[in-house]
C-alpha positions as CSV (number, residue, x, y, z in Angstrom):
1,M,12.5,173.6,144.5
2,S,14.6,170.9,146.2
3,D,17.6,169.3,144.7
4,F,15.7,166.0,144.5
5,D,12.9,167.7,142.4
6,Q,15.5,169.3,140.2
7,D,17.4,166.1,139.7
8,Q,14.1,164.2,139.0
9,Q,13.2,166.8,136.3
10,E,16.6,166.6,134.7
11,S,16.5,162.8,134.6
12,N,13.0,162.9,133.2
13,G,14.0,165.4,130.5
14,S,17.0,163.2,129.5
15,E,14.8,160.1,129.3
16,E,12.4,162.0,127.0
17,Q,15.3,163.0,124.8
18,G,16.6,159.5,124.8
19,T,13.3,158.0,123.7
20,T,13.1,160.7,121.0
21,A,16.6,159.9,119.8
22,N,15.8,156.1,119.7
23,Q,12.4,156.6,118.1
24,Q,12.2,155.7,114.4
25,T,10.9,158.5,112.2
26,L,9.8,159.1,108.7
27,T,10.7,162.3,106.9
28,F,8.2,162.9,104.2
29,D,7.8,166.2,102.3
30,G,10.0,168.0,104.8
31,R,8.0,166.9,107.8
32,V,9.1,164.3,110.4
33,Y,6.6,161.7,111.6
34,P,7.0,159.0,114.3
35,M,6.9,155.6,112.7
36,Q,4.7,154.0,115.5
37,A,2.0,156.7,114.8
38,L,1.6,155.7,111.2
39,P,-1.4,153.6,110.2
40,P,-0.7,150.0,109.0
41,E,-1.5,150.9,105.4
42,A,1.1,153.7,105.5
43,I,3.7,151.2,106.7
44,N,2.8,148.8,103.9
45,L,3.1,151.6,101.3
46,L,6.4,152.6,102.8
47,N,7.7,149.0,102.6
48,D,6.5,148.8,99.0
49,L,8.2,152.1,98.1
50,I,11.5,150.8,99.6
51,R,11.2,147.5,97.7
52,S,10.4,149.2,94.4
53,E,13.4,151.6,94.9
54,N,15.7,148.6,95.6
55,E,14.4,146.8,92.5
56,L,14.8,149.9,90.3
57,N,18.5,150.2,91.5
58,E,19.0,146.5,90.7
59,H,17.6,147.0,87.2
60,R,19.8,150.1,86.6
61,F,22.8,148.1,87.6
62,R,21.8,145.2,85.4
63,M,21.4,147.5,82.4
64,R,24.9,148.9,82.9
65,Q,26.2,145.3,83.0
66,L,24.4,144.4,79.8
67,A,25.6,147.6,78.0
68,A,29.2,146.8,79.0
69,A,28.8,143.2,77.9
70,Q,27.3,144.4,74.6
71,Q,30.3,146.7,74.0
72,S,32.7,143.9,74.7
73,L,30.9,141.5,72.4
74,T,30.8,144.0,69.6
75,A,34.5,144.7,70.0
76,A,35.2,140.9,70.0
77,L,33.1,140.4,66.8
78,G,35.0,143.3,65.1
79,Q,38.3,141.8,66.1
80,I,37.4,138.3,64.9
81,I,36.3,139.7,61.5
82,Q,39.5,141.7,61.2
83,N,41.7,138.7,62.2
84,A,39.9,136.6,59.6
85,G,40.8,139.0,56.9
86,I,37.3,139.2,55.6
87,E,36.6,142.2,53.4
88,P,33.2,143.8,53.4
89,I,31.1,143.3,50.3
90,A,29.3,146.6,50.8
91,E,29.2,149.4,53.3
92,G,26.2,150.0,55.5
93,E,23.6,152.8,54.8
94,G,26.1,155.4,55.8
95,E,29.9,155.6,55.9
96,G,31.0,153.2,58.7
97,E,27.4,152.7,59.9
98,G,26.4,149.2,60.7
99,F,25.2,147.4,63.8
100,K,25.5,149.8,66.7
101,P,24.8,148.5,70.2
102,W,22.7,150.5,72.5
103,I,25.0,152.6,74.7
104,P,23.5,154.7,77.5
105,N,24.2,158.4,77.3
106,Q,22.8,161.6,78.5
107,E,20.0,161.6,75.9
108,D,18.9,158.1,76.9
109,N,18.9,159.0,80.6
110,S,16.3,161.7,80.0
111,A,13.9,159.0,78.8
112,S,14.5,156.9,81.9
113,E,14.0,160.0,84.1
114,E,10.7,160.5,82.5
115,V,9.7,156.9,83.4
116,E,10.9,157.5,87.0
117,A,8.8,160.6,87.3
118,A,5.7,158.7,86.2
């Protein structure tokens, strides 16, 4: 083999590696697929999947914001009542039980995980 042939093969090999490195791929179920080989309906489904994941993350963030706002409003209401010097006329159903805002915790996360799995 001449030096020219060897140089040509080496440059062809590096070009193939370069196109593989620049090629967009999809990893699905542990397998890697070239994006340009996917049928249009698969690309559409992938785009929908990405959009739904983004929306789900936005909703999670918004729920955390609302829970924090609810805690803040509840604390402010308690402070206003305390500053006004108003005495309760009766206790709630249980000692110290009254309005309780929804606060996400581990038990509530299991319900959201069940929804995500569906």
